[in-house]
Predicted model as a PDB file, atoms N, CA, C, CB and O in Angstrom, pLDDT in the B-factor column:
MODEL        1                                                                  
ATOM      1  N   MET A   1     101.465 148.559 105.955  1.00 42.00           N  
ATOM      2  CA  MET A   1     101.462 147.221 106.480  1.00 42.00           C  
ATOM      3  C   MET A   1     100.417 147.115 107.595  1.00 42.00           C  
ATOM      4  CB  MET A   1     102.863 146.837 106.990  1.00 42.00           C  
ATOM      5  O   MET A   1     100.369 147.951 108.498  1.00 42.00           O  
ATOM      6  N   LYS A   2      99.607 146.105 107.519  1.00 52.00           N  
ATOM      7  CA  LYS A   2      98.541 145.907 108.492  1.00 52.00           C  
ATOM      8  C   LYS A   2      99.062 145.123 109.698  1.00 52.00           C  
ATOM      9  CB  LYS A   2      97.348 145.175 107.846  1.00 52.00           C  
ATOM     10  O   LYS A   2      99.771 144.129 109.543  1.00 52.00           O  
ATOM     11  N   LYS A   3      98.701 145.584 110.904  1.00 58.00           N  
ATOM     12  CA  LYS A   3      99.115 144.886 112.113  1.00 58.00           C  
ATOM     13  C   LYS A   3      98.315 143.604 112.271  1.00 58.00           C  
ATOM     14  CB  LYS A   3      98.944 145.784 113.349  1.00 58.00           C  
ATOM     15  O   LYS A   3      97.126 143.564 111.958  1.00 58.00           O  
ATOM     16  N   ASP A   4      98.968 142.560 112.757  1.00 56.00           N  
ATOM     17  CA  ASP A   4      98.273 141.317 113.059  1.00 56.00           C  
ATOM     18  C   ASP A   4      97.441 141.498 114.310  1.00 56.00           C  
ATOM     19  CB  ASP A   4      99.267 140.152 113.230  1.00 56.00           C  
ATOM     20  O   ASP A   4      97.843 142.187 115.248  1.00 56.00           O  
ATOM     21  N   LYS A   5      96.275 140.869 114.312  1.00 67.00           N  
ATOM     22  CA  LYS A   5      95.426 140.925 115.494  1.00 67.00           C  
ATOM     23  C   LYS A   5      95.959 139.929 116.514  1.00 67.00           C  
ATOM     24  CB  LYS A   5      93.935 140.624 115.138  1.00 67.00           C  
ATOM     25  O   LYS A   5      96.122 138.746 116.211  1.00 67.00           O  
ATOM     26  N   LYS A   6      96.226 140.405 117.708  1.00 74.00           N  
ATOM     27  CA  LYS A   6      96.749 139.558 118.766  1.00 74.00           C  
ATOM     28  C   LYS A   6      95.613 139.218 119.717  1.00 74.00           C  
ATOM     29  CB  LYS A   6      97.918 140.252 119.517  1.00 74.00           C  
ATOM     30  O   LYS A   6      94.845 140.092 120.121  1.00 74.00           O  
ATOM     31  N   LEU A   7      95.513 137.961 120.066  1.00 80.00           N  
ATOM     32  CA  LEU A   7      94.517 137.568 121.052  1.00 80.00           C  
ATOM     33  C   LEU A   7      94.988 138.004 122.427  1.00 80.00           C  
ATOM     34  CB  LEU A   7      94.262 136.041 121.012  1.00 80.00           C  
ATOM     35  O   LEU A   7      96.176 137.939 122.744  1.00 80.00           O  
ATOM     36  N   ILE A   8      94.052 138.443 123.229  1.00 83.00           N  
ATOM     37  CA  ILE A   8      94.355 138.909 124.576  1.00 83.00           C  
ATOM     38  C   ILE A   8      93.737 137.927 125.555  1.00 83.00           C  
ATOM     39  CB  ILE A   8      93.824 140.361 124.818  1.00 83.00           C  
ATOM     40  O   ILE A   8      92.549 137.615 125.480  1.00 83.00           O  
ATOM     41  N   TYR A   9      94.561 137.446 126.474  1.00 87.00           N  
ATOM     42  CA  TYR A   9      94.105 136.420 127.393  1.00 87.00           C  
ATOM     43  C   TYR A   9      93.916 136.910 128.823  1.00 87.00           C  
ATOM     44  CB  TYR A   9      95.065 135.293 127.385  1.00 87.00           C  
ATOM     45  O   TYR A   9      93.294 136.223 129.634  1.00 87.00           O  
ATOM     46  N   SER A  10      94.443 138.084 129.142  1.00 89.00           N  
ATOM     47  CA  SER A  10      94.246 138.623 130.490  1.00 89.00           C  
ATOM     48  C   SER A  10      94.297 140.146 130.448  1.00 89.00           C  
ATOM     49  CB  SER A  10      95.317 138.071 131.468  1.00 89.00           C  
ATOM     50  O   SER A  10      94.817 140.744 129.506  1.00 89.00           O  
ATOM     51  N   TRP A  11      93.750 140.746 131.478  1.00 90.00           N  
ATOM     52  CA  TRP A  11      93.744 142.211 131.564  1.00 90.00           C  
ATOM     53  C   TRP A  11      95.168 142.750 131.638  1.00 90.00           C  
ATOM     54  CB  TRP A  11      92.934 142.680 132.789  1.00 90.00           C  
ATOM     55  O   TRP A  11      95.420 143.880 131.219  1.00 90.00           O  
ATOM     56  N   ASP A  12      96.100 141.965 132.162  1.00 92.00           N  
ATOM     57  CA  ASP A  12      97.487 142.416 132.290  1.00 92.00           C  
ATOM     58  C   ASP A  12      98.165 142.636 130.934  1.00 92.00           C  
ATOM     59  CB  ASP A  12      98.282 141.407 133.096  1.00 92.00           C  
ATOM     60  O   ASP A  12      99.173 143.337 130.858  1.00 92.00           O  
ATOM     61  N   GLU A  13      97.631 142.055 129.885  1.00 92.00           N  
ATOM     62  CA  GLU A  13      98.205 142.216 128.547  1.00 92.00           C  
ATOM     63  C   GLU A  13      97.773 143.521 127.878  1.00 92.00           C  
ATOM     64  CB  GLU A  13      97.811 141.042 127.673  1.00 92.00           C  
ATOM     65  O   GLU A  13      98.285 143.882 126.819  1.00 92.00           O  
ATOM     66  N   ILE A  14      96.836 144.216 128.498  1.00 94.00           N  
ATOM     67  CA  ILE A  14      96.327 145.468 127.933  1.00 94.00           C  
ATOM     68  C   ILE A  14      97.108 146.625 128.543  1.00 94.00           C  
ATOM     69  CB  ILE A  14      94.789 145.630 128.197  1.00 94.00           C  
ATOM     70  O   ILE A  14      97.271 146.683 129.762  1.00 94.00           O  
ATOM     71  N   PRO A  15      97.595 147.549 127.712  1.00 95.00           N  
ATOM     72  CA  PRO A  15      98.318 148.709 128.262  1.00 95.00           C  
ATOM     73  C   PRO A  15      97.432 149.537 129.197  1.00 95.00           C  
ATOM     74  CB  PRO A  15      98.840 149.598 127.121  1.00 95.00           C  
ATOM     75  O   PRO A  15      96.205 149.470 129.119  1.00 95.00           O  
ATOM     76  N   ILE A  16      98.048 150.299 130.061  1.00 97.00           N  
ATOM     77  CA  ILE A  16      97.305 151.137 131.008  1.00 97.00           C  
ATOM     78  C   ILE A  16      96.419 152.126 130.260  1.00 97.00           C  
ATOM     79  CB  ILE A  16      98.273 151.890 131.948  1.00 97.00           C  
ATOM     80  O   ILE A  16      95.274 152.355 130.650  1.00 97.00           O  
ATOM     81  N   ILE A  17      96.940 152.709 129.194  1.00 97.00           N  
ATOM     82  CA  ILE A  17      96.178 153.598 128.313  1.00 97.00           C  
ATOM     83  C   ILE A  17      96.290 153.011 126.909  1.00 97.00           C  
ATOM     84  CB  ILE A  17      96.713 155.100 128.369  1.00 97.00           C  
ATOM     85  O   ILE A  17      97.391 152.716 126.443  1.00 97.00           O  
ATOM     86  N   PHE A  18      95.154 152.843 126.239  1.00 97.00           N  
ATOM     87  CA  PHE A  18      95.190 152.271 124.894  1.00 97.00           C  
ATOM     88  C   PHE A  18      94.265 153.028 123.959  1.00 97.00           C  
ATOM     89  CB  PHE A  18      94.805 150.793 124.928  1.00 97.00           C  
ATOM     90  O   PHE A  18      93.535 153.926 124.378  1.00 97.00           O  
ATOM     91  N   ASP A  19      94.304 152.656 122.696  1.00 97.00           N  
ATOM     92  CA  ASP A  19      93.558 153.399 121.678  1.00 97.00           C  
ATOM     93  C   ASP A  19      92.263 152.685 121.270  1.00 97.00           C  
ATOM     94  CB  ASP A  19      94.435 153.616 120.449  1.00 97.00           C  
ATOM     95  O   ASP A  19      91.961 151.585 121.733  1.00 97.00           O  
ATOM     96  N   MET A  20      91.533 153.332 120.413  1.00 96.00           N  
ATOM     97  CA  MET A  20      90.236 152.836 119.974  1.00 96.00           C  
ATOM     98  C   MET A  20      90.366 151.526 119.191  1.00 96.00           C  
ATOM     99  CB  MET A  20      89.538 153.888 119.120  1.00 96.00           C  
ATOM    100  O   MET A  20      89.478 150.675 119.258  1.00 96.00           O  
ATOM    101  N   ASN A  21      91.459 151.360 118.454  1.00 95.00           N  
ATOM    102  CA  ASN A  21      91.645 150.118 117.696  1.00 95.00           C  
ATOM    103  C   ASN A  21      91.682 148.906 118.620  1.00 95.00           C  
ATOM    104  CB  ASN A  21      92.935 150.185 116.871  1.00 95.00           C  
ATOM    105  O   ASN A  21      91.061 147.885 118.328  1.00 95.00           O  
ATOM    106  N   LEU A  22      92.399 149.011 119.721  1.00 95.00           N  
ATOM    107  CA  LEU A  22      92.471 147.903 120.663  1.00 95.00           C  
ATOM    108  C   LEU A  22      91.114 147.698 121.335  1.00 95.00           C  
ATOM    109  CB  LEU A  22      93.566 148.158 121.719  1.00 95.00           C  
ATOM    110  O   LEU A  22      90.710 146.560 121.575  1.00 95.00           O  
ATOM    111  N   ALA A  23      90.415 148.781 121.638  1.00 96.00           N  
ATOM    112  CA  ALA A  23      89.073 148.660 122.225  1.00 96.00           C  
ATOM    113  C   ALA A  23      88.136 147.915 121.271  1.00 96.00           C  
ATOM    114  CB  ALA A  23      88.496 150.060 122.559  1.00 96.00           C  
ATOM    115  O   ALA A  23      87.320 147.104 121.708  1.00 96.00           O  
ATOM    116  N   CYS A  24      88.252 148.186 119.992  1.00 95.00           N  
ATOM    117  CA  CYS A  24      87.434 147.484 118.988  1.00 95.00           C  
ATOM    118  C   CYS A  24      87.773 146.005 118.951  1.00 95.00           C  
ATOM    119  CB  CYS A  24      87.636 148.100 117.593  1.00 95.00           C  
ATOM    120  O   CYS A  24      86.884 145.158 118.870  1.00 95.00           O  
ATOM    121  N   LEU A  25      89.052 145.700 119.010  1.00 92.00           N  
ATOM    122  CA  LEU A  25      89.488 144.312 119.000  1.00 92.00           C  
ATOM    123  C   LEU A  25      88.954 143.558 120.218  1.00 92.00           C  
ATOM    124  CB  LEU A  25      91.015 144.236 118.959  1.00 92.00           C  
ATOM    125  O   LEU A  25      88.511 142.416 120.098  1.00 92.00           O  
ATOM    126  N   ILE A  26      88.995 144.188 121.373  1.00 92.00           N  
ATOM    127  CA  ILE A  26      88.538 143.550 122.607  1.00 92.00           C  
ATOM    128  C   ILE A  26      87.024 143.362 122.617  1.00 92.00           C  
ATOM    129  CB  ILE A  26      88.965 144.375 123.815  1.00 92.00           C  
ATOM    130  O   ILE A  26      86.531 142.291 122.972  1.00 92.00           O  
ATOM    131  N   THR A  27      86.290 144.398 122.227  1.00 93.00           N  
ATOM    132  CA  THR A  27      84.829 144.368 122.344  1.00 93.00           C  
ATOM    133  C   THR A  27      84.122 143.759 121.145  1.00 93.00           C  
ATOM    134  CB  THR A  27      84.319 145.750 122.553  1.00 93.00           C  
ATOM    135  O   THR A  27      83.032 143.203 121.282  1.00 93.00           O  
ATOM    136  N   GLY A  28      84.732 143.859 119.972  1.00 92.00           N  
ATOM    137  CA  GLY A  28      84.062 143.432 118.750  1.00 92.00           C  
ATOM    138  C   GLY A  28      83.164 144.513 118.177  1.00 92.00           C  
ATOM    139  O   GLY A  28      82.487 144.288 117.173  1.00 92.00           O  
ATOM    140  N   PHE A  29      83.147 145.685 118.800  1.00 95.00           N  
ATOM    141  CA  PHE A  29      82.373 146.818 118.295  1.00 95.00           C  
ATOM    142  C   PHE A  29      83.171 147.527 117.204  1.00 95.00           C  
ATOM    143  CB  PHE A  29      82.014 147.806 119.444  1.00 95.00           C  
ATOM    144  O   PHE A  29      84.394 147.400 117.138  1.00 95.00           O  
ATOM    145  N   THR A  30      82.482 148.265 116.360  1.00 97.00           N  
ATOM    146  CA  THR A  30      83.173 149.094 115.371  1.00 97.00           C  
ATOM    147  C   THR A  30      83.669 150.362 116.051  1.00 97.00           C  
ATOM    148  CB  THR A  30      82.239 149.440 114.169  1.00 97.00           C  
ATOM    149  O   THR A  30      83.181 150.747 117.114  1.00 97.00           O  
ATOM    150  N   SER A  31      84.642 150.999 115.424  1.00 96.00           N  
ATOM    151  CA  SER A  31      85.150 152.249 115.999  1.00 96.00           C  
ATOM    152  C   SER A  31      84.066 153.323 115.977  1.00 96.00           C  
ATOM    153  CB  SER A  31      86.399 152.736 115.230  1.00 96.00           C  
ATOM    154  O   SER A  31      84.009 154.162 116.876  1.00 96.00           O  
ATOM    155  N   ALA A  32      83.215 153.303 114.969  1.00 97.00           N  
ATOM    156  CA  ALA A  32      82.117 154.279 114.904  1.00 97.00           C  
ATOM    157  C   ALA A  32      81.162 154.092 116.083  1.00 97.00           C  
ATOM    158  CB  ALA A  32      81.346 154.145 113.567  1.00 97.00           C  
ATOM    159  O   ALA A  32      80.708 155.070 116.677  1.00 97.00           O  
ATOM    160  N   SER A  33      80.862 152.851 116.419  1.00 97.00           N  
ATOM    161  CA  SER A  33      79.965 152.583 117.552  1.00 97.00           C  
ATOM    162  C   SER A  33      80.583 153.050 118.861  1.00 97.00           C  
ATOM    163  CB  SER A  33      79.633 151.085 117.634  1.00 97.00           C  
ATOM    164  O   SER A  33      79.914 153.680 119.680  1.00 97.00           O  
ATOM    165  N   LEU A  34      81.869 152.738 119.057  1.00 97.00           N  
ATOM    166  CA  LEU A  34      82.530 153.150 120.298  1.00 97.00           C  
ATOM    167  C   LEU A  34      82.673 154.662 120.385  1.00 97.00           C  
ATOM    168  CB  LEU A  34      83.901 152.497 120.407  1.00 97.00           C  
ATOM    169  O   LEU A  34      82.530 155.236 121.464  1.00 97.00           O  
ATOM    170  N   ARG A  35      82.955 155.318 119.250  1.00 97.00           N  
ATOM    171  CA  ARG A  35      83.037 156.786 119.263  1.00 97.00           C  
ATOM    172  C   ARG A  35      81.696 157.395 119.644  1.00 97.00           C  
ATOM    173  CB  ARG A  35      83.488 157.318 117.888  1.00 97.00           C  
ATOM    174  O   ARG A  35      81.644 158.343 120.428  1.00 97.00           O  
ATOM    175  N   THR A  36      80.618 156.861 119.098  1.00 97.00           N  
ATOM    176  CA  THR A  36      79.285 157.361 119.426  1.00 97.00           C  
ATOM    177  C   THR A  36      79.000 157.184 120.912  1.00 97.00           C  
ATOM    178  CB  THR A  36      78.214 156.640 118.589  1.00 97.00           C  
ATOM    179  O   THR A  36      78.485 158.094 121.562  1.00 97.00           O  
ATOM    180  N   LEU A  37      79.332 156.022 121.447  1.00 97.00           N  
ATOM    181  CA  LEU A  37      79.131 155.779 122.877  1.00 97.00           C  
ATOM    182  C   LEU A  37      79.991 156.722 123.724  1.00 97.00           C  
ATOM    183  CB  LEU A  37      79.458 154.315 123.220  1.00 97.00           C  
ATOM    184  O   LEU A  37      79.532 157.247 124.738  1.00 97.00           O  
ATOM    185  N   ALA A  38      81.235 156.931 123.302  1.00 97.00           N  
ATOM    186  CA  ALA A  38      82.130 157.829 124.041  1.00 97.00           C  
ATOM    187  C   ALA A  38      81.616 159.263 124.019  1.00 97.00           C  
ATOM    188  CB  ALA A  38      83.544 157.774 123.456  1.00 97.00           C  
ATOM    189  O   ALA A  38      81.647 159.950 125.040  1.00 97.00           O  
ATOM    190  N   GLN A  39      81.148 159.714 122.872  1.00 96.00           N  
ATOM    191  CA  GLN A  39      80.647 161.079 122.748  1.00 96.00           C  
ATOM    192  C   GLN A  39      79.406 161.306 123.598  1.00 96.00           C  
ATOM    193  CB  GLN A  39      80.340 161.393 121.297  1.00 96.00           C  
ATOM    194  O   GLN A  39      79.145 162.426 124.036  1.00 96.00           O  
ATOM    195  N   SER A  40      78.641 160.243 123.832  1.00 97.00           N  
ATOM    196  CA  SER A  40      77.440 160.375 124.652  1.00 97.00           C  
ATOM    197  C   SER A  40      77.716 160.077 126.130  1.00 97.00           C  
ATOM    198  CB  SER A  40      76.352 159.445 124.130  1.00 97.00           C  
ATOM    199  O   SER A  40      76.803 160.113 126.955  1.00 97.00           O  
ATOM    200  N   GLY A  41      78.973 159.784 126.458  1.00 96.00           N  
ATOM    201  CA  GLY A  41      79.337 159.527 127.848  1.00 96.00           C  
ATOM    202  C   GLY A  41      79.047 158.108 128.314  1.00 96.00           C  
ATOM    203  O   GLY A  41      79.096 157.830 129.512  1.00 96.00           O  
ATOM    204  N   LYS A  42      78.747 157.211 127.390  1.00 96.00           N  
ATOM    205  CA  LYS A  42      78.408 155.831 127.745  1.00 96.00           C  
ATOM    206  C   LYS A  42      79.584 154.871 127.590  1.00 96.00           C  
ATOM    207  CB  LYS A  42      77.256 155.353 126.896  1.00 96.00           C  
ATOM    208  O   LYS A  42      79.456 153.679 127.871  1.00 96.00           O  
ATOM    209  N   PHE A  43      80.715 155.380 127.148  1.00 97.00           N  
ATOM    210  CA  PHE A  43      81.926 154.582 127.011  1.00 97.00           C  
ATOM    211  C   PHE A  43      83.086 155.403 127.555  1.00 97.00           C  
ATOM    212  CB  PHE A  43      82.175 154.162 125.520  1.00 97.00           C  
ATOM    213  O   PHE A  43      83.211 156.581 127.221  1.00 97.00           O  
ATOM    214  N   PRO A  44      83.941 154.806 128.389  1.00 97.00           N  
ATOM    215  CA  PRO A  44      84.996 155.571 129.075  1.00 97.00           C  
ATOM    216  C   PRO A  44      86.209 155.873 128.191  1.00 97.00           C  
ATOM    217  CB  PRO A  44      85.453 154.814 130.297  1.00 97.00           C  
ATOM    218  O   PRO A  44      87.262 155.251 128.334  1.00 97.00           O  
ATOM    219  N   ALA A  45      86.052 156.817 127.294  1.00 98.00           N  
ATOM    220  CA  ALA A  45      87.154 157.238 126.428  1.00 98.00           C  
ATOM    221  C   ALA A  45      87.224 158.754 126.428  1.00 98.00           C  
ATOM    222  CB  ALA A  45      86.976 156.694 124.981  1.00 98.00           C  
ATOM    223  O   ALA A  45      86.229 159.434 126.678  1.00 98.00           O  
ATOM    224  N   TYR A  46      88.405 159.274 126.146  1.00 96.00           N  
ATOM    225  CA  TYR A  46      88.589 160.719 126.077  1.00 96.00           C  
ATOM    226  C   TYR A  46      89.547 161.030 124.940  1.00 96.00           C  
ATOM    227  CB  TYR A  46      89.120 161.288 127.427  1.00 96.00           C  
ATOM    228  O   TYR A  46      90.348 160.191 124.528  1.00 96.00           O  
ATOM    229  N   LYS A  47      89.444 162.244 124.449  1.00 96.00           N  
ATOM    230  CA  LYS A  47      90.268 162.649 123.315  1.00 96.00           C  
ATOM    231  C   LYS A  47      91.546 163.335 123.801  1.00 96.00           C  
ATOM    232  CB  LYS A  47      89.478 163.586 122.382  1.00 96.00           C  
ATOM    233  O   LYS A  47      91.527 164.154 124.719  1.00 96.00           O  
ATOM    234  N   VAL A  48      92.651 162.974 123.155  1.00 95.00           N  
ATOM    235  CA  VAL A  48      93.940 163.613 123.385  1.00 95.00           C  
ATOM    236  C   VAL A  48      94.492 163.952 122.003  1.00 95.00           C  
ATOM    237  CB  VAL A  48      94.934 162.681 124.214  1.00 95.00           C  
ATOM    238  O   VAL A  48      94.843 163.063 121.227  1.00 95.00           O  
ATOM    239  N   GLY A  49      94.562 165.228 121.712  1.00 94.00           N  
ATOM    240  CA  GLY A  49      95.087 165.647 120.416  1.00 94.00           C  
ATOM    241  C   GLY A  49      94.352 165.061 119.225  1.00 94.00           C  
ATOM    242  O   GLY A  49      94.965 164.761 118.200  1.00 94.00           O  
ATOM    243  N   GLY A  50      93.052 164.898 119.353  1.00 93.00           N  
ATOM    244  CA  GLY A  50      92.262 164.379 118.251  1.00 93.00           C  
ATOM    245  C   GLY A  50      92.170 162.862 118.186  1.00 93.00           C  
ATOM    246  O   GLY A  50      91.511 162.316 117.301  1.00 93.00           O  
ATOM    247  N   HIS A  51      92.826 162.176 119.118  1.00 96.00           N  
ATOM    248  CA  HIS A  51      92.800 160.717 119.145  1.00 96.00           C  
ATOM    249  C   HIS A  51      92.112 160.235 120.417  1.00 96.00           C  
ATOM    250  CB  HIS A  51      94.232 160.140 119.051  1.00 96.00           C  
ATOM    251  O   HIS A  51      92.311 160.803 121.491  1.00 96.00           O  
ATOM    252  N   TRP A  52      91.310 159.196 120.294  1.00 97.00           N  
ATOM    253  CA  TRP A  52      90.622 158.643 121.454  1.00 97.00           C  
ATOM    254  C   TRP A  52      91.569 157.775 122.258  1.00 97.00           C  
ATOM    255  CB  TRP A  52      89.394 157.836 121.024  1.00 97.00           C  
ATOM    256  O   TRP A  52      92.329 156.990 121.691  1.00 97.00           O  
ATOM    257  N   ARG A  53      91.529 157.910 123.580  1.00 98.00           N  
ATOM    258  CA  ARG A  53      92.321 157.117 124.499  1.00 98.00           C  
ATOM    259  C   ARG A  53      91.398 156.523 125.552  1.00 98.00           C  
ATOM    260  CB  ARG A  53      93.438 157.968 125.153  1.00 98.00           C  
ATOM    261  O   ARG A  53      90.409 157.139 125.950  1.00 98.00           O  
ATOM    262  N   ILE A  54      91.735 155.317 125.996  1.00 98.00           N  
ATOM    263  CA  ILE A  54      90.918 154.602 126.966  1.00 98.00           C  
ATOM    264  C   ILE A  54      91.817 154.165 128.114  1.00 98.00           C  
ATOM    265  CB  ILE A  54      90.200 153.376 126.313  1.00 98.00           C  
ATOM    266  O   ILE A  54      92.899 153.622 127.892  1.00 98.00           O  
ATOM    267  N   ASP A  55      91.370 154.402 129.333  1.00 98.00           N  
ATOM    268  CA  ASP A  55      92.079 153.970 130.539  1.00 98.00           C  
ATOM    269  C   ASP A  55      91.669 152.526 130.839  1.00 98.00           C  
ATOM    270  CB  ASP A  55      91.763 154.916 131.762  1.00 98.00           C  
ATOM    271  O   ASP A  55      90.479 152.215 130.891  1.00 98.00           O  
ATOM    272  N   ARG A  56      92.647 151.652 131.033  1.00 97.00           N  
ATOM    273  CA  ARG A  56      92.360 150.230 131.241  1.00 97.00           C  
ATOM    274  C   ARG A  56      91.417 149.995 132.420  1.00 97.00           C  
ATOM    275  CB  ARG A  56      93.656 149.466 131.464  1.00 97.00           C  
ATOM    276  O   ARG A  56      90.465 149.226 132.290  1.00 97.00           O  
ATOM    277  N   GLN A  57      91.653 150.628 133.554  1.00 97.00           N  
ATOM    278  CA  GLN A  57      90.826 150.408 134.732  1.00 97.00           C  
ATOM    279  C   GLN A  57      89.378 150.839 134.481  1.00 97.00           C  
ATOM    280  CB  GLN A  57      91.403 151.164 135.929  1.00 97.00           C  
ATOM    281  O   GLN A  57      88.445 150.120 134.838  1.00 97.00           O  
ATOM    282  N   GLU A  58      89.195 152.000 133.875  1.00 97.00           N  
ATOM    283  CA  GLU A  58      87.843 152.472 133.562  1.00 97.00           C  
ATOM    284  C   GLU A  58      87.164 151.547 132.559  1.00 97.00           C  
ATOM    285  CB  GLU A  58      87.887 153.908 133.010  1.00 97.00           C  
ATOM    286  O   GLU A  58      85.970 151.266 132.668  1.00 97.00           O  
ATOM    287  N   PHE A  59      87.931 151.078 131.587  1.00 97.00           N  
ATOM    288  CA  PHE A  59      87.389 150.159 130.593  1.00 97.00           C  
ATOM    289  C   PHE A  59      86.958 148.850 131.251  1.00 97.00           C  
ATOM    290  CB  PHE A  59      88.426 149.888 129.490  1.00 97.00           C  
ATOM    291  O   PHE A  59      85.880 148.333 130.959  1.00 97.00           O  
ATOM    292  N   MET A  60      87.797 148.312 132.140  1.00 95.00           N  
ATOM    293  CA  MET A  60      87.474 147.061 132.820  1.00 95.00           C  
ATOM    294  C   MET A  60      86.171 147.193 133.614  1.00 95.00           C  
ATOM    295  CB  MET A  60      88.626 146.646 133.753  1.00 95.00           C  
ATOM    296  O   MET A  60      85.327 146.297 133.583  1.00 95.00           O  
ATOM    297  N   GLU A  61      86.013 148.303 134.314  1.00 95.00           N  
ATOM    298  CA  GLU A  61      84.784 148.542 135.078  1.00 95.00           C  
ATOM    299  C   GLU A  61      83.581 148.646 134.145  1.00 95.00           C  
ATOM    300  CB  GLU A  61      84.913 149.826 135.922  1.00 95.00           C  
ATOM    301  O   GLU A  61      82.527 148.072 134.422  1.00 95.00           O  
ATOM    302  N   TRP A  62      83.734 149.373 133.046  1.00 96.00           N  
ATOM    303  CA  TRP A  62      82.654 149.511 132.069  1.00 96.00           C  
ATOM    304  C   TRP A  62      82.278 148.136 131.517  1.00 96.00           C  
ATOM    305  CB  TRP A  62      83.070 150.468 130.917  1.00 96.00           C  
ATOM    306  O   TRP A  62      81.096 147.807 131.418  1.00 96.00           O  
ATOM    307  N   TRP A  63      83.272 147.342 131.161  1.00 93.00           N  
ATOM    308  CA  TRP A  63      83.027 146.018 130.565  1.00 93.00           C  
ATOM    309  C   TRP A  63      82.317 145.104 131.559  1.00 93.00           C  
ATOM    310  CB  TRP A  63      84.355 145.372 130.105  1.00 93.00           C  
ATOM    311  O   TRP A  63      81.362 144.420 131.192  1.00 93.00           O  
ATOM    312  N   GLU A  64      82.766 145.084 132.804  1.00 91.00           N  
ATOM    313  CA  GLU A  64      82.131 144.230 133.808  1.00 91.00           C  
ATOM    314  C   GLU A  64      80.696 144.686 134.081  1.00 91.00           C  
ATOM    315  CB  GLU A  64      82.948 144.237 135.113  1.00 91.00           C  
ATOM    316  O   GLU A  64      79.800 143.848 134.192  1.00 91.00           O  
ATOM    317  N   ASN A  65      80.464 145.981 134.191  1.00 92.00           N  
ATOM    318  CA  ASN A  65      79.113 146.504 134.410  1.00 92.00           C  
ATOM    319  C   ASN A  65      78.206 146.183 133.230  1.00 92.00           C  
ATOM    320  CB  ASN A  65      79.154 148.020 134.643  1.00 92.00           C  
ATOM    321  O   ASN A  65      77.028 145.875 133.414  1.00 92.00           O  
ATOM    322  N   ARG A  66      78.745 146.254 132.034  1.00 86.00           N  
ATOM    323  CA  ARG A  66      77.967 145.955 130.829  1.00 86.00           C  
ATOM    324  C   ARG A  66      77.541 144.495 130.817  1.00 86.00           C  
ATOM    325  CB  ARG A  66      78.778 146.281 129.564  1.00 86.00           C  
ATOM    326  O   ARG A  66      76.411 144.177 130.447  1.00 86.00           O  
ATOM    327  N   LYS A  67      78.444 143.604 131.221  1.00 73.00           N  
ATOM    328  CA  LYS A  67      78.134 142.187 131.246  1.00 73.00           C  
ATOM    329  C   LYS A  67      77.051 141.863 132.289  1.00 73.00           C  
ATOM    330  CB  LYS A  67      79.401 141.385 131.533  1.00 73.00           C  
ATOM    331  O   LYS A  67      76.215 140.985 132.075  1.00 73.00           O  
ATOM    332  N   GLU A  68      77.079 142.579 133.410  1.00 70.00           N  
ATOM    333  CA  GLU A  68      76.100 142.334 134.476  1.00 70.00           C  
ATOM    334  C   GLU A  68      74.690 142.739 134.070  1.00 70.00           C  
ATOM    335  CB  GLU A  68      76.501 143.083 135.734  1.00 70.00           C  
ATOM    336  O   GLU A  68      73.721 142.185 134.589  1.00 70.00           O  
ATOM    337  N   LYS A  69      74.555 143.694 133.154  1.00 68.00           N  
ATOM    338  CA  LYS A  69      73.238 144.189 132.745  1.00 68.00           C  
ATOM    339  C   LYS A  69      72.542 143.262 131.766  1.00 68.00           C  
ATOM    340  CB  LYS A  69      73.370 145.557 132.130  1.00 68.00           C  
ATOM    341  O   LYS A  69      71.346 143.417 131.518  1.00 68.00           O  
ATOM    342  N   LYS A  70      73.270 142.292 131.199  1.00 59.00           N  
ATOM    343  CA  LYS A  70      72.675 141.391 130.204  1.00 59.00           C  
ATOM    344  C   LYS A  70      71.816 140.349 130.850  1.00 59.00           C  
ATOM    345  CB  LYS A  70      73.745 140.721 129.381  1.00 59.00           C  
ATOM    346  O   LYS A  70      71.239 139.510 130.158  1.00 59.00           O  
TER     347      LYS A  70                                                      
ENDMDL                                                                          
END                                                                             
């Protein structure tokens, strides 16, 4: 069964630690793109037991910094 995509309206709706699927939903990037960025140290994700995890605070900082560079 496929999960429904939920729209996110505030940072408070994002768990403190979340997975790559939610990061893809938020950013619109593919999981392959985010994994490549994470492996090169350009995206704030880390592996736990073979699964990528993202810290909300680090992600928020990355997202805001990314927007400022445009």
